[in-house]
C-alpha positions, 0 to 999 in steps of 0.5 A: 500499500505504501508504494501506491501512496508514494506513486500518487504523491510523486504524480501530484508533484510532477503534475505541479511542474510548469513547462518553464521548470521542465524546460529549465531542467532539460536545459541543465541536463542537455550538457550531459547528453552526448550526440554523436557526430553525424557522418555526411553522406558521400557525394554521388557522381552524376554519371552514376545516376540513371533514374528511378526504376519501379515495379509495375505494381508500384507504377499502377498504384501511383497511376491510380492515385488522384493528382494533388489538389483533386 
């Protein structure tokens, strides 16, 4: 029964937290979060780009869709 009381007390306390307090907490913790450096995609030589190939089923599906704004 004690766990339920503790849970309710915690829930009431957390619901009293304002958005400004939450944003402040997040800003203080942000320095602790490590974000790995994103690897830039390698450029593709234009001579290697030959268009898009789709299956006949996919082409029929797209062909059966209405145009934008219909």
